[in-house]
C-alpha positions as CSV (number, residue, x, y, z in Angstrom):
1,M,-0.4,-13.2,5.4
2,L,1.9,-11.5,3.9
3,K,3.4,-8.4,5.4
4,I,5.9,-6.4,2.8
5,E,7.8,-2.7,4.2
6,L,8.7,-0.5,1.6
7,P,11.5,1.5,2.5
8,N,10.4,4.8,0.7
9,R,7.8,7.6,0.9
10,P,4.5,6.5,0.2
11,I,3.4,6.9,-3.4
12,P,0.1,8.3,-4.2
13,W,-1.3,6.8,-7.7
14,K,-1.8,9.2,-10.6
15,R,-3.8,9.3,-13.9
16,A,-3.0,7.7,-17.0
17,G,-1.0,9.8,-19.4
18,H,-2.6,10.5,-23.1
19,S,-0.8,11.2,-26.1
20,H,-2.1,10.7,-29.9
21,N,-4.8,8.6,-28.9
22,F,-2.9,6.3,-26.6
23,F,-3.2,6.0,-22.7
24,Y,0.1,4.8,-20.8
25,D,0.7,4.4,-17.2
26,T,2.9,7.1,-16.1
27,Q,3.9,5.2,-12.8
28,H,4.8,2.0,-15.0
29,A,8.7,2.1,-14.2
30,V,7.9,2.7,-10.7
31,K,5.7,-0.3,-10.3
32,L,8.4,-2.3,-11.9
33,N,11.3,-1.5,-9.2
34,I,9.1,-2.0,-6.5
35,K,8.0,-5.1,-7.5
36,S,11.6,-5.9,-8.1
37,Y,12.4,-5.0,-4.9
38,I,9.5,-7.2,-3.2
39,K,10.6,-10.3,-5.5
40,Q,14.2,-9.7,-4.1
41,N,13.4,-9.4,0.0
42,Y,10.2,-11.3,0.4
43,K,8.9,-15.0,-0.3
44,L,6.2,-14.7,-2.5
45,P,3.2,-17.4,-3.1
46,K,4.0,-19.5,-5.9
47,E,0.2,-18.9,-7.4
48,L,-1.6,-15.3,-7.8
49,L,-4.2,-15.2,-4.5
50,S,-7.3,-15.8,-6.3
51,G,-10.2,-15.5,-3.0
52,A,-11.3,-12.7,-1.0
53,I,-8.4,-10.4,0.3
54,R,-7.8,-8.2,3.4
55,M,-5.4,-5.0,3.2
56,T,-4.1,-3.2,6.1
57,Y,-2.0,-0.6,5.2
58,L,0.0,1.8,6.9
59,F,1.4,5.1,5.3
60,E,4.3,6.2,7.2
61,F,5.2,10.2,6.5
62,K,8.7,11.7,8.0
63,M,8.3,14.5,9.7
64,P,9.8,18.0,7.7
65,K,13.4,18.9,9.0
66,S,12.6,22.3,9.8
67,W,10.2,21.2,12.0
68,S,10.8,22.0,15.7
69,K,11.8,19.1,18.2
70,K,9.2,19.5,20.1
71,K,6.5,19.8,17.3
72,K,8.0,16.5,16.2
73,L,7.7,14.7,19.2
74,A,4.1,16.1,19.5
75,S,3.5,15.1,16.1
76,I,4.9,11.2,15.9
77,N,2.3,8.6,15.3
78,Q,-0.4,11.2,14.9
79,P,-2.8,11.3,12.0
80,H,-1.3,12.8,8.4
81,T,-4.3,14.7,7.2
82,I,-2.2,16.5,4.2
83,A,-1.9,15.6,1.0
84,P,-1.4,13.3,-0.7
85,D,-5.2,11.6,-0.2
86,T,-5.2,8.5,1.6
87,S,-7.3,7.2,-1.4
88,N,-4.6,7.8,-4.0
89,L,-2.2,6.1,-1.8
90,I,-4.2,2.6,-1.8
91,K,-5.2,2.9,-5.6
92,F,-0.9,3.1,-6.5
93,I,-0.8,-0.4,-3.9
94,E,-3.7,-2.2,-5.4
95,D,-2.7,-1.3,-9.1
96,T,1.4,-2.7,-8.0
97,F,-0.3,-5.6,-6.6
98,S,-2.8,-6.6,-9.2
99,N,-2.0,-9.4,-11.2
100,F,1.2,-9.5,-9.3
101,I,0.0,-10.5,-5.5
102,F,-3.2,-11.3,-6.0
103,V,-5.5,-11.5,-9.4
104,D,-7.2,-8.2,-9.3
105,D,-8.0,-5.9,-6.5
106,K,-11.9,-6.8,-6.9
107,Q,-10.7,-9.2,-4.7
108,I,-10.4,-6.5,-1.7
109,A,-13.5,-7.4,0.6
110,S,-11.8,-5.9,3.8
111,S,-9.4,-3.1,4.2
112,K,-8.1,-0.6,7.1
113,E,-5.5,2.2,6.4
114,D,-3.6,4.7,8.4
115,K,-1.4,7.7,7.3
116,I,0.6,9.0,10.0
117,W,3.4,11.3,10.7
118,S,6.7,9.0,11.6
119,D,10.6,9.5,11.8
120,K,10.8,7.5,8.3
121,D,9.1,7.5,5.2
122,Q,8.0,3.7,5.0
123,T,4.5,1.9,3.7
124,T,3.8,-1.3,5.3
125,V,1.2,-3.7,3.3
126,I,-0.5,-6.6,4.8
127,V,-2.4,-9.1,2.5
128,E,-4.4,-11.8,4.2
129,E,-6.4,-14.2,2.2
130,L,-10.0,-14.7,3.8
131,I,-10.9,-18.1,4.2
132,N,-13.9,-19.3,6.0
133,C,-14.8,-15.7,6.5
134,R,-18.4,-14.5,7.6
135,Y,-19.1,-11.0,8.5
136,P,-17.0,-8.8,10.0
137,C,-14.1,-11.0,8.5
138,I,-13.1,-12.8,11.2
139,K,-10.9,-15.3,9.9
140,E,-12.4,-18.7,11.8
141,N,-9.3,-20.7,10.8
142,A,-6.6,-18.9,11.8
């Protein structure tokens, strides 16, 4: 199991840019910065994970300063139901981790995600390799 906490506002995936019949990743530099942060702060497996994977995501969004204390207290850890879309947040992480933590995002067999209001901006990702797994993907050798 690998638990990674990224201390920044969750980043949604963006479409590739297009210029003169050439497509490019508009978020390439951001992904490189995140990979560098992870390499400096976490012990990564020596080889890319190649089996089935379960991903758990927690996307935390800092509440606006303009909110009253009462509204902040009522909103802490409550669902964040405005943009960005959860699916785009997940896709950004999958793209960043592909060929870095695991071989390809098609290996993700199970996932759970939450997007909440918090007192800080942060993305937490847990990557688990599923070994000897049968539906509903409960690890038998944990």
